[in-house]
Steps between C-alpha positions, in 0.01 A plus 500: 500500500714782361862425418764771514809499279754468780332195655463324167861575412614353832287191435655460155849540645427237765377247244795572272745471790363164619477353149847624408649374825362151447618485139846642572558272800400200292732619221792520744414166658494327164814686388288572196647628176373660184129575481441466875754770579357742245145443625623561855648833386164585342323447832768701682439785255129475573572529872724801438217657301255461784736647760592791272133586459444467876780748549336741258154451654651580841646821361860379482724523194282703265574450131800276574278251683256501209783460248646206692155341530426548130832356380477208743146438379625480141776260606245258651345379169837552331670242721202270459564521125872434548420205726270353237774538237750327727246225568483446123883502482500812284764775526430784743797731428342740252158488673679602823637807321148590385369458854771724642440774245121504552538495880729805487258673261215438745701640790599816310144554375373503860779726628438751220119499486391456865602856600295624203199267485482378859496140623386363162794654315680248280229242563413454132860405423499247783163352398608459137816315608303282739256398226793424268676274750183320610419424137857384435494278809167346408613439143823336622299274730304380196814404306638149503620329709340700783171507314481120515457512880142532617574733793681740267166578339376633833806725523427616145145586605628701798749697292254569218230599751742747657588635155133547411426669833786748472430563132139585589621710791741689275229562239255624764774720649565665165129550423351576843800633688619398847227703671215365289217323682513188281878470537489548877221245539636219284867567442613711793781413737278299735361271228851462355634386837221244537571364150872483585430291811293246304747473214798470737346212695422305183840572344694383806314169509542438127870589484570280802336208319687574178831515684434159652405365157832591346732293715844378399368151431205615286648794310592303189170320446282808519726675250414239238226518243594210270636221723853642498620723785650841435854362529442233234445201729197279441234498767439170674195401297671586170814313597308186599324495163832542317663223704208265444515555124879454490486180706227354283687566175832381647334181618404411143868503400643394836705817525650603835320791666648671803334729750738724693345658807676797662393562859602792724473514878499805722314765299218529755747530788698765309182696430414497869852599605607742226173610340311422184739709289787257558281191455348636178842579358628150580190333359525701177872425465449129563226477239708688243799275571310175454352622173836632377699183573238241399541336157351711223275214386357437850183634660543696826195525723378558853443215742399674820610815678869407535546242225562520126508206262682449171385224266680394187651212308838365616725260311612314814469520877847655510381771260203571726732528803725737305200719418398505866854588608517786248174643636618462860835670443335778300249567780769505769726732299217741422361501854846551648529825306161624619518848660300381802795284613261216588531147364214251534554126501461347154434134427463329161314173447471301176228260398559269200246306298739202478481475879137581586322476165299750298236577763545876545369504858750235609774670298440835669468348846830319472677819386340704779607255768856493366513882490389530862757240608770678301420834668550334839803295405857604577649249255315551172317790339352301210321171570298255293150410603365146494833318484651683796184443700512129430862489617414692816233242586753216462757652737 
């Protein structure tokens, strides 16, 4: 079977269009932010590339069609790189400037050289930029925290494979020329389109999985490498070990240990209604507020997707209630000033060793129950666990 350039280009455009459509629709449905949006732009650029080359292959547009296709092609790995940087929570301002400059350079190179050198005019500039951005994207996918995710390694392989292919294609182009038999057989437009189809299919699947991995409720744990999340809050396993050690040492001296659990309701509903941007901003603000207003000597850690816990030593039960009230008021004040204009329901529960003993599981459970009741109560925002539960059973 003999494949002609126009048919293969149409096939590539069809695959790119379907893959891009699925990814973009899912991005809009999820109200995705950050890396997902940038990856979606990368796929849109890939689709624009395919249609620009179809236009040229059909005899429409001339050097302008080639210039648009070349610059859009450069933007495809460039936005993949930017998406990987955003996934790793690294700045994208200056890299965006670099991307814009190189895209314009690619466009001008094609406009200037195509009338002189034919359809391959400016191609070496485009290929060099493509190799650069594929290498940068693959390297960024290797960096922590993205590199800690297993599926990111597959994306790294795709980007590096593309970089190697286009580097080899560029080298062969320089040595053999665009009309050379070896170049036409192994690195011509038809083989390049086939490689693009394969790489696009794999990349769409991997980026979809990565986007699902980085959800609002998981973003802090995967950012951690040492048991402490990126915002300074202990992960659940680290916090439980710290609480267990504190309770054991306090039990030897019969000191009062308090666990203050801060629970928020409504983040999932807000994410569904207003998008993940708003929910992420609220979650980040809430976590910062709890850490900021907790006592300096206390440990602040995670206890589930919508719960944080603060453990420390209190002089009396009244002191523990005061600490809980300070955290509650601080959270409400900070969340009220949030630019999203949304305010989730906050409840604070306190567990005391003088009430439930030094068993950390019982201590945490009593504080959790009180926090949930406080978030649903219209009368009190800070409740004690254990004692209040006993009273509720008597009434």
